[in-house]
N, CA, C and O atoms as a GROMACS GRO file, in nm:
protein
  464
    1MET      N    1   0.084  -0.119   0.000
    1MET     CA    2   0.000   0.000   0.000
    1MET      C    3   0.088   0.124   0.000
    1MET      O    4   0.188   0.132   0.072
    2ALA      N    5   0.050   0.219  -0.080
    2ALA     CA    6   0.129   0.342  -0.093
    2ALA      C    7   0.097   0.439   0.019
    2ALA      O    8  -0.016   0.447   0.066
    3GLY      N    9   0.200   0.514   0.060
    3GLY     CA   10   0.181   0.617   0.160
    3GLY      C   11   0.129   0.744   0.096
    3GLY      O   12   0.124   0.756  -0.027
    4LYS      N   13   0.091   0.840   0.180
    4LYS     CA   14   0.037   0.967   0.130
    4LYS      C   15   0.140   1.042   0.046
    4LYS      O   16   0.103   1.106  -0.052
    5ASP      N   17   0.268   1.036   0.084
    5ASP     CA   18   0.372   1.102   0.006
    5ASP      C   19   0.381   1.043  -0.135
    5ASP      O   20   0.399   1.116  -0.232
    6ASP      N   21   0.367   0.910  -0.145
    6ASP     CA   22   0.369   0.845  -0.275
    6ASP      C   23   0.250   0.890  -0.360
    6ASP      O   24   0.262   0.908  -0.481
    7ASN      N   25   0.135   0.907  -0.296
    7ASN     CA   26   0.017   0.953  -0.369
    7ASN      C   27   0.037   1.094  -0.424
    7ASN      O   28  -0.004   1.124  -0.536
    8VAL      N   29   0.100   1.179  -0.345
    8VAL     CA   30   0.128   1.316  -0.390
    8VAL      C   31   0.222   1.313  -0.510
    8VAL      O   32   0.200   1.383  -0.609
    9VAL      N   33   0.328   1.233  -0.501
    9VAL     CA   34   0.424   1.223  -0.611
    9VAL      C   35   0.356   1.166  -0.735
    9VAL      O   36   0.380   1.215  -0.846
   10ALA      N   37   0.272   1.065  -0.718
   10ALA     CA   38   0.199   1.006  -0.831
   10ALA      C   39   0.110   1.111  -0.897
   10ALA      O   40   0.104   1.118  -1.020
   11ALA      N   41   0.043   1.191  -0.817
   11ALA     CA   42  -0.043   1.297  -0.871
   11ALA      C   43   0.040   1.403  -0.943
   11ALA      O   44  -0.001   1.451  -1.049
   12LEU      N   45   0.154   1.439  -0.888
   12LEU     CA   46   0.239   1.541  -0.949
   12LEU      C   47   0.296   1.496  -1.084
   12LEU      O   48   0.335   1.580  -1.166
   13SER      N   49   0.302   1.366  -1.106
   13SER     CA   50   0.354   1.317  -1.234
   13SER      C   51   0.268   1.363  -1.352
   13SER      O   52   0.315   1.368  -1.465
   14TYR      N   53   0.141   1.397  -1.325
   14TYR     CA   54   0.051   1.444  -1.431
   14TYR      C   55   0.058   1.595  -1.453
   14TYR      O   56   0.007   1.645  -1.552
   15LEU      N   57   0.122   1.667  -1.362
   15LEU     CA   58   0.117   1.812  -1.362
   15LEU      C   59   0.167   1.874  -1.492
   15LEU      O   60   0.094   1.952  -1.555
   16LEU      N   61   0.286   1.844  -1.533
   16LEU     CA   62   0.342   1.898  -1.658
   16LEU      C   63   0.386   1.784  -1.749
   16LEU      O   64   0.495   1.785  -1.806
   17ALA      N   65   0.298   1.686  -1.761
   17ALA     CA   66   0.331   1.567  -1.840
   17ALA      C   67   0.361   1.607  -1.984
   17ALA      O   68   0.296   1.696  -2.037
   18PRO      N   69   0.455   1.544  -2.045
   18PRO     CA   70   0.533   1.428  -2.002
   18PRO      C   71   0.662   1.461  -1.929
   18PRO      O   72   0.736   1.370  -1.892
   19LEU      N   73   0.692   1.589  -1.908
   19LEU     CA   74   0.821   1.625  -1.846
   19LEU      C   75   0.833   1.576  -1.702
   19LEU      O   76   0.930   1.508  -1.668
   20THR      N   77   0.735   1.609  -1.619
   20THR     CA   78   0.744   1.568  -1.478
   20THR      C   79   0.738   1.417  -1.464
   20THR      O   80   0.801   1.359  -1.375
   21SER      N   81   0.662   1.352  -1.551
   21SER     CA   82   0.649   1.207  -1.540
   21SER      C   83   0.782   1.137  -1.568
   21SER      O   84   0.812   1.036  -1.504
   22VAL      N   85   0.860   1.188  -1.662
   22VAL     CA   86   0.992   1.128  -1.690
   22VAL      C   87   1.082   1.142  -1.568
   22VAL      O   88   1.148   1.046  -1.527
   23VAL      N   89   1.085   1.262  -1.510
   23VAL     CA   90   1.171   1.286  -1.392
   23VAL      C   91   1.128   1.196  -1.276
   23VAL      O   92   1.212   1.133  -1.212
   24ILE      N   93   0.999   1.191  -1.249
   24ILE     CA   94   0.950   1.110  -1.137
   24ILE      C   95   0.974   0.962  -1.163
   24ILE      O   96   1.013   0.889  -1.072
   25TYR      N   97   0.953   0.918  -1.285
   25TYR     CA   98   0.977   0.777  -1.317
   25TYR      C   99   1.124   0.741  -1.292
   25TYR      O  100   1.153   0.638  -1.231
   26LEU      N  101   1.214   0.825  -1.339
   26LEU     CA  102   1.357   0.797  -1.319
   26LEU      C  103   1.396   0.802  -1.172
   26LEU      O  104   1.479   0.723  -1.127
   27MET      N  105   1.337   0.894  -1.096
   27MET     CA  106   1.369   0.904  -0.953
   27MET      C  107   1.317   0.784  -0.872
   27MET      O  108   1.380   0.743  -0.775
   28TYR      N  109   1.203   0.729  -0.912
   28TYR     CA  110   1.139   0.625  -0.833
   28TYR      C  111   1.160   0.484  -0.888
   28TYR      O  112   1.114   0.387  -0.828
   29LYS      N  113   1.228   0.471  -1.000
   29LYS     CA  114   1.247   0.339  -1.061
   29LYS      C  115   1.320   0.244  -0.967
   29LYS      O  116   1.283   0.127  -0.955
   30GLU      N  117   1.421   0.293  -0.902
   30GLU     CA  118   1.499   0.209  -0.812
   30GLU      C  119   1.427   0.182  -0.679
   30GLU      O  120   1.458   0.084  -0.611
   31LYS      N  121   1.334   0.267  -0.642
   31LYS     CA  122   1.264   0.252  -0.515
   31LYS      C  123   1.154   0.147  -0.522
   31LYS      O  124   1.109   0.098  -0.418
   32GLY      N  125   1.112   0.111  -0.643
   32GLY     CA  126   1.012   0.007  -0.660
   32GLY      C  127   0.872   0.044  -0.613
   32GLY      O  128   0.793  -0.043  -0.577
   33LYS      N  129   0.840   0.171  -0.614
   33LYS     CA  130   0.706   0.216  -0.575
   33LYS      C  131   0.613   0.198  -0.694
   33LYS      O  132   0.607   0.283  -0.783
   34LYS      N  133   0.539   0.086  -0.695
   34LYS     CA  134   0.460   0.048  -0.812
   34LYS      C  135   0.352   0.149  -0.849
   34LYS      O  136   0.332   0.176  -0.967
   35LEU      N  137   0.284   0.206  -0.751
   35LEU     CA  138   0.179   0.303  -0.782
   35LEU      C  139   0.237   0.428  -0.846
   35LEU      O  140   0.183   0.480  -0.943
   36VAL      N  141   0.347   0.478  -0.791
   36VAL     CA  142   0.412   0.597  -0.846
   36VAL      C  143   0.463   0.568  -0.986
   36VAL      O  144   0.444   0.650  -1.077
   37LEU      N  145   0.527   0.454  -1.004
   37LEU     CA  146   0.579   0.418  -1.136
   37LEU      C  147   0.468   0.402  -1.239
   37LEU      O  148   0.482   0.446  -1.353
   38PHE      N  149   0.357   0.340  -1.199
   38PHE     CA  150   0.245   0.324  -1.290
   38PHE      C  151   0.191   0.459  -1.336
   38PHE      O  152   0.174   0.483  -1.455
   39HIS      N  153   0.164   0.549  -1.240
   39HIS     CA  154   0.108   0.679  -1.275
   39HIS      C  155   0.208   0.762  -1.356
   39HIS      O  156   0.169   0.834  -1.447
   40ALA      N  157   0.336   0.753  -1.323
   40ALA     CA  158   0.438   0.826  -1.399
   40ALA      C  159   0.442   0.776  -1.544
   40ALA      O  160   0.450   0.856  -1.636
   41MET      N  161   0.437   0.645  -1.563
   41MET     CA  162   0.442   0.589  -1.698
   41MET      C  163   0.314   0.622  -1.775
   41MET      O  164   0.320   0.657  -1.893
   42GLN      N  165   0.200   0.610  -1.709
   42GLN     CA  166   0.074   0.643  -1.775
   42GLN      C  167   0.072   0.791  -1.815
   42GLN      O  168   0.028   0.827  -1.924
   43SER      N  169   0.120   0.876  -1.726
   43SER     CA  170   0.127   1.018  -1.753
   43SER      C  171   0.221   1.047  -1.869
   43SER      O  172   0.192   1.132  -1.954
   44MET      N  173   0.333   0.977  -1.873
   44MET     CA  174   0.430   0.996  -1.978
   44MET      C  175   0.368   0.960  -2.115
   44MET      O  176   0.380   1.037  -2.211
   45ILE      N  177   0.305   0.845  -2.122
   45ILE     CA  178   0.244   0.801  -2.248
   45ILE      C  179   0.130   0.895  -2.288
   45ILE      O  180   0.121   0.935  -2.404
   46PHE      N  181   0.045   0.932  -2.192
   46PHE     CA  182  -0.067   1.021  -2.221
   46PHE      C  183  -0.018   1.158  -2.267
   46PHE      O  184  -0.069   1.214  -2.363
   47GLY      N  185   0.082   1.211  -2.197
   47GLY     CA  186   0.136   1.341  -2.233
   47GLY      C  187   0.197   1.343  -2.372
   47GLY      O  188   0.177   1.438  -2.447
   48VAL      N  189   0.270   1.238  -2.406
   48VAL     CA  190   0.330   1.229  -2.540
   48VAL      C  191   0.220   1.220  -2.645
   48VAL      O  192   0.230   1.281  -2.752
   49MET      N  193   0.115   1.144  -2.616
   49MET     CA  194   0.006   1.131  -2.713
   49MET      C  195  -0.067   1.265  -2.733
   49MET      O  196  -0.105   1.298  -2.845
   50VAL      N  197  -0.086   1.340  -2.628
   50VAL     CA  198  -0.150   1.471  -2.641
   50VAL      C  199  -0.062   1.565  -2.724
   50VAL      O  200  -0.113   1.638  -2.810
   51VAL      N  201   0.068   1.564  -2.699
   51VAL     CA  202   0.160   1.648  -2.776
   51VAL      C  203   0.156   1.607  -2.923
   51VAL      O  204   0.151   1.693  -3.011
   52ILE      N  205   0.159   1.477  -2.950
   52ILE     CA  206   0.154   1.429  -3.088
   52ILE      C  207   0.023   1.471  -3.154
   52ILE      O  208   0.022   1.506  -3.272
   53LEU      N  209  -0.085   1.468  -3.082
   53LEU     CA  210  -0.214   1.510  -3.136
   53LEU      C  211  -0.218   1.660  -3.161
   53LEU      O  212  -0.281   1.705  -3.258
   54MET      N  213  -0.152   1.737  -3.077
   54MET     CA  214  -0.155   1.883  -3.090
   54MET      C  215  -0.070   1.933  -3.208
   54MET      O  216  -0.102   2.037  -3.266
   55ILE      N  217   0.034   1.862  -3.245
   55ILE     CA  218   0.125   1.907  -3.351
   55ILE      C  219   0.052   1.926  -3.484
   55ILE      O  220   0.061   2.035  -3.542
   56PRO      N  221  -0.021   1.826  -3.536
   56PRO     CA  222  -0.089   1.851  -3.664
   56PRO      C  223  -0.198   1.958  -3.654
   56PRO      O  224  -0.223   2.030  -3.751
   57VAL      N  225  -0.261   1.968  -3.538
   57VAL     CA  226  -0.364   2.071  -3.522
   57VAL      C  227  -0.299   2.210  -3.526
   57VAL      O  228  -0.354   2.302  -3.586
   58CYS      N  229  -0.185   2.224  -3.462
   58CYS     CA  230  -0.114   2.353  -3.465
   58CYS      C  231  -0.069   2.386  -3.608
   58CYS      O  232  -0.079   2.500  -3.651
   59ILE      N  233  -0.019   2.286  -3.680
   59ILE     CA  234   0.022   2.308  -3.818
   59ILE      C  235  -0.099   2.347  -3.903
   59ILE      O  236  -0.091   2.439  -3.984
   60LEU      N  237  -0.209   2.278  -3.883
   60LEU     CA  238  -0.332   2.310  -3.956
   60LEU      C  239  -0.379   2.452  -3.924
   60LEU      O  240  -0.422   2.525  -4.013
   61THR      N  241  -0.371   2.490  -3.799
   61THR     CA  242  -0.409   2.625  -3.758
   61THR      C  243  -0.322   2.728  -3.830
   61THR      O  244  -0.372   2.830  -3.879
   62PHE      N  245  -0.194   2.701  -3.835
   62PHE     CA  246  -0.102   2.792  -3.904
   62PHE      C  247  -0.136   2.802  -4.053
   62PHE      O  248  -0.141   2.911  -4.109
   63LEU      N  249  -0.157   2.687  -4.116
   63LEU     CA  250  -0.185   2.686  -4.260
   63LEU      C  251  -0.319   2.751  -4.294
   63LEU      O  252  -0.333   2.814  -4.399
   64LEU      N  253  -0.416   2.735  -4.206
   64LEU     CA  254  -0.548   2.791  -4.232
   64LEU      C  255  -0.564   2.934  -4.181
   64LEU      O  256  -0.672   2.992  -4.190
   65SER      N  257  -0.456   2.989  -4.129
   65SER     CA  258  -0.467   3.124  -4.073
   65SER      C  259  -0.495   3.230  -4.180
   65SER      O  260  -0.535   3.342  -4.149
   66LEU      N  261  -0.473   3.193  -4.305
   66LEU     CA  262  -0.500   3.288  -4.414
   66LEU      C  263  -0.649   3.300  -4.442
   66LEU      O  264  -0.694   3.401  -4.496
   67THR      N  265  -0.725   3.197  -4.406
   67THR     CA  266  -0.870   3.203  -4.428
   67THR      C  267  -0.938   3.221  -4.293
   67THR      O  268  -0.897   3.161  -4.194
   68GLY      N  269  -1.040   3.301  -4.290
   68GLY     CA  270  -1.108   3.332  -4.164
   68GLY      C  271  -1.175   3.212  -4.100
   68GLY      O  272  -1.148   3.184  -3.983
   69ILE      N  273  -1.260   3.141  -4.172
   69ILE     CA  274  -1.337   3.032  -4.112
   69ILE      C  275  -1.248   2.912  -4.078
   69ILE      O  276  -1.269   2.845  -3.977
   70GLY      N  277  -1.149   2.884  -4.164
   70GLY     CA  278  -1.058   2.772  -4.138
   70GLY      C  279  -0.979   2.792  -4.011
   70GLY      O  280  -0.957   2.699  -3.934
   71CYS      N  281  -0.936   2.914  -3.989
   71CYS     CA  282  -0.859   2.948  -3.870
   71CYS      C  283  -0.945   2.932  -3.745
   71CYS      O  284  -0.899   2.878  -3.644
   72ILE      N  285  -1.068   2.976  -3.752
   72ILE     CA  286  -1.158   2.967  -3.636
   72ILE      C  287  -1.187   2.822  -3.602
   72ILE      O  288  -1.185   2.784  -3.485
   73ILE      N  289  -1.215   2.740  -3.703
   73ILE     CA  290  -1.244   2.598  -3.680
   73ILE      C  291  -1.123   2.528  -3.620
   73ILE      O  292  -1.137   2.453  -3.523
   74SER      N  293  -1.005   2.550  -3.676
   74SER     CA  294  -0.887   2.482  -3.624
   74SER      C  295  -0.852   2.532  -3.483
   74SER      O  296  -0.803   2.454  -3.401
   75LEU      N  297  -0.875   2.659  -3.454
   75LEU     CA  298  -0.852   2.709  -3.318
   75LEU      C  299  -0.949   2.647  -3.219
   75LEU      O  300  -0.912   2.618  -3.105
   76ILE      N  301  -1.073   2.627  -3.261
   76ILE     CA  302  -1.172   2.561  -3.175
   76ILE      C  303  -1.128   2.418  -3.145
   76ILE      O  304  -1.137   2.373  -3.031
   77ILE      N  305  -1.081   2.348  -3.248
   77ILE     CA  306  -1.032   2.210  -3.228
   77ILE      C  307  -0.914   2.210  -3.132
   77ILE      O  308  -0.907   2.125  -3.043
   78LEU      N  309  -0.823   2.304  -3.150
   78LEU     CA  310  -0.706   2.315  -3.062
   78LEU      C  311  -0.747   2.339  -2.917
   78LEU      O  312  -0.693   2.276  -2.826
   79VAL      N  313  -0.842   2.427  -2.896
   79VAL     CA  314  -0.890   2.457  -2.761
   79VAL      C  315  -0.961   2.336  -2.701
   79VAL      O  316  -0.942   2.304  -2.583
   80VAL      N  317  -1.043   2.268  -2.780
   80VAL     CA  318  -1.115   2.150  -2.730
   80VAL      C  319  -1.016   2.042  -2.687
   80VAL      O  320  -1.032   1.982  -2.580
   81ILE      N  321  -0.915   2.015  -2.769
   81ILE     CA  322  -0.814   1.915  -2.734
   81ILE      C  323  -0.743   1.956  -2.605
   81ILE      O  324  -0.720   1.872  -2.517
   82GLY      N  325  -0.708   2.083  -2.594
   82GLY     CA  326  -0.641   2.132  -2.473
   82GLY      C  327  -0.727   2.120  -2.349
   82GLY      O  328  -0.679   2.077  -2.244
   83VAL      N  329  -0.853   2.158  -2.358
   83VAL     CA  330  -0.944   2.153  -2.242
   83VAL      C  331  -0.971   2.008  -2.202
   83VAL      O  332  -0.970   1.975  -2.083
   84VAL      N  333  -0.996   1.922  -2.300
   84VAL     CA  334  -1.020   1.780  -2.269
   84VAL      C  335  -0.895   1.718  -2.207
   84VAL      O  336  -0.904   1.644  -2.109
   85GLY      N  337  -0.779   1.748  -2.264
   85GLY     CA  338  -0.654   1.696  -2.208
   85GLY      C  339  -0.632   1.743  -2.065
   85GLY      O  340  -0.592   1.664  -1.980
   86LEU      N  341  -0.660   1.870  -2.038
   86LEU     CA  342  -0.646   1.924  -1.902
   86LEU      C  343  -0.744   1.858  -1.806
   86LEU      O  344  -0.708   1.823  -1.694
   87ALA      N  345  -0.869   1.840  -1.850
   87ALA     CA  346  -0.970   1.777  -1.765
   87ALA      C  347  -0.931   1.634  -1.732
   87ALA      O  348  -0.946   1.590  -1.618
   88VAL      N  349  -0.882   1.561  -1.830
   88VAL     CA  350  -0.839   1.422  -1.806
   88VAL      C  351  -0.722   1.421  -1.709
   88VAL      O  352  -0.718   1.338  -1.618
   89MET      N  353  -0.626   1.510  -1.728
   89MET     CA  354  -0.511   1.513  -1.638
   89MET      C  355  -0.551   1.548  -1.495
   89MET      O  356  -0.499   1.490  -1.400
   90LEU      N  357  -0.643   1.643  -1.478
   90LEU     CA  358  -0.690   1.676  -1.344
   90LEU      C  359  -0.761   1.558  -1.280
   90LEU      O  360  -0.742   1.531  -1.161
   91PHE      N  361  -0.842   1.487  -1.357
   91PHE     CA  362  -0.909   1.367  -1.308
   91PHE      C  363  -0.807   1.261  -1.267
   91PHE      O  364  -0.821   1.198  -1.161
   92LEU      N  365  -0.705   1.241  -1.349
   92LEU     CA  366  -0.602   1.141  -1.318
   92LEU      C  367  -0.520   1.182  -1.197
   92LEU      O  368  -0.478   1.097  -1.118
   93MET      N  369  -0.495   1.313  -1.181
   93MET     CA  370  -0.426   1.361  -1.061
   93MET      C  371  -0.507   1.329  -0.936
   93MET      O  372  -0.452   1.285  -0.835
   94TYR      N  373  -0.636   1.350  -0.944
   94TYR     CA  374  -0.724   1.320  -0.831
   94TYR      C  375  -0.720   1.170  -0.798
   94TYR      O  376  -0.709   1.133  -0.681
   95LYS      N  377  -0.728   1.087  -0.899
   95LYS     CA  378  -0.725   0.942  -0.878
   95LYS      C  379  -0.592   0.899  -0.818
   95LYS      O  380  -0.588   0.817  -0.726
   96ALA      N  381  -0.482   0.954  -0.869
   96ALA     CA  382  -0.350   0.919  -0.817
   96ALA      C  383  -0.336   0.965  -0.673
   96ALA      O  384  -0.283   0.892  -0.589
   97TYR      N  385  -0.382   1.086  -0.642
   97TYR     CA  386  -0.375   1.138  -0.507
   97TYR      C  387  -0.458   1.053  -0.410
   97TYR      O  388  -0.424   1.038  -0.293
   98SER      N  389  -0.568   0.998  -0.461
   98SER     CA  390  -0.653   0.912  -0.380
   98SER      C  391  -0.594   0.772  -0.361
   98SER      O  392  -0.649   0.691  -0.286
   99GLY      N  393  -0.484   0.744  -0.429
   99GLY     CA  394  -0.420   0.614  -0.418
   99GLY      C  395  -0.481   0.509  -0.509
   99GLY      O  396  -0.456   0.389  -0.491
  100GLU      N  397  -0.561   0.551  -0.605
  100GLU     CA  398  -0.625   0.458  -0.697
  100GLU      C  399  -0.540   0.437  -0.821
  100GLU      O  400  -0.471   0.528  -0.867
  101LYS      N  401  -0.545   0.318  -0.872
  101LYS     CA  402  -0.473   0.284  -0.995
  101LYS      C  403  -0.574   0.286  -1.109
  101LYS      O  404  -0.614   0.181  -1.159
  102PHE      N  405  -0.615   0.405  -1.148
  102PHE     CA  406  -0.712   0.421  -1.257
  102PHE      C  407  -0.639   0.410  -1.390
  102PHE      O  408  -0.543   0.483  -1.415
  103LYS      N  409  -0.685   0.318  -1.474
  103LYS     CA  410  -0.619   0.296  -1.602
  103LYS      C  411  -0.698   0.357  -1.716
  103LYS      O  412  -0.817   0.331  -1.732
  104ILE      N  413  -0.630   0.440  -1.796
  104ILE     CA  414  -0.687   0.490  -1.920
  104ILE      C  415  -0.688   0.371  -2.016
  104ILE      O  416  -0.590   0.298  -2.024
  105PRO      N  417  -0.798   0.350  -2.089
  105PRO     CA  418  -0.799   0.238  -2.184
  105PRO      C  419  -0.678   0.242  -2.278
  105PRO      O  420  -0.639   0.349  -2.326
  106ILE      N  421  -0.620   0.130  -2.301
  106ILE     CA  422  -0.502   0.107  -2.386
  106ILE      C  423  -0.376   0.166  -2.322
  106ILE      O  424  -0.279   0.094  -2.301
  107ILE      N  425  -0.377   0.294  -2.290
  107ILE     CA  426  -0.259   0.360  -2.231
  107ILE      C  427  -0.229   0.300  -2.094
  107ILE      O  428  -0.113   0.275  -2.062
  108GLY      N  429  -0.331   0.276  -2.014
  108GLY     CA  430  -0.312   0.218  -1.881
  108GLY      C  431  -0.253   0.078  -1.889
  108GLY      O  432  -0.169   0.041  -1.807
  109ASP      N  433  -0.297   0.001  -1.987
  109ASP     CA  434  -0.242  -0.134  -2.005
  109ASP      C  435  -0.096  -0.127  -2.046
  109ASP      O  436  -0.014  -0.206  -1.999
  110MET      N  437  -0.062  -0.034  -2.133
  110MET     CA  438   0.077  -0.014  -2.174
  110MET      C  439   0.162   0.026  -2.054
  110MET      O  440   0.273  -0.026  -2.035
  111ALA      N  441   0.112   0.117  -1.972
  111ALA     CA  442   0.186   0.162  -1.854
  111ALA      C  443   0.206   0.048  -1.756
  111ALA      O  444   0.314   0.031  -1.699
  112GLU      N  445   0.102  -0.031  -1.736
  112GLU     CA  446   0.110  -0.145  -1.644
  112GLU      C  447   0.211  -0.249  -1.695
  112GLU      O  448   0.285  -0.307  -1.616
  113LYS      N  449   0.214  -0.271  -1.824
  113LYS     CA  450   0.307  -0.366  -1.884
  113LYS      C  451   0.452  -0.321  -1.860
  113LYS      O  452   0.539  -0.404  -1.834
  114HIS      N  453   0.477  -0.192  -1.870
  114HIS     CA  454   0.614  -0.140  -1.855
  114HIS      C  455   0.657  -0.126  -1.710
  114HIS      O  456   0.777  -0.120  -1.682
  115THR      N  457   0.564  -0.122  -1.618
  115THR     CA  458   0.601  -0.104  -1.478
  115THR      C  459   0.584  -0.231  -1.395
  115THR      O  460   0.622  -0.234  -1.278
  116GLY      N  461   0.528  -0.334  -1.454
  116GLY     CA  462   0.516  -0.462  -1.384
  116GLY      C  463   0.398  -0.470  -1.302
  116GLY      O  464   0.374  -0.572  -1.237
   0.00000   0.00000   0.00000
């Protein structure tokens, strides 16, 4: 069972994912804290996927900036992805702080596979 400090660290791994998750994962790998490692890995994978998703949307926004409606639509998509990503991360922070091992479909299984 994880202590309260471990729960805080697990929650913080989502804060600036994937950056904080990499640091926390490397710091806790030797300590064998399974809950912290799981949340750090899940955060890392989720954060990278959000960044990968944002790149083409940002490029599309740039390319469509010459047209009024195209720019507005792509900016709306960019904002929606950002808000949904933030909401998911806040939810995952809450679950990690509560000491729960909440798995995002597919990503959670990948994280669990890599952390044992």
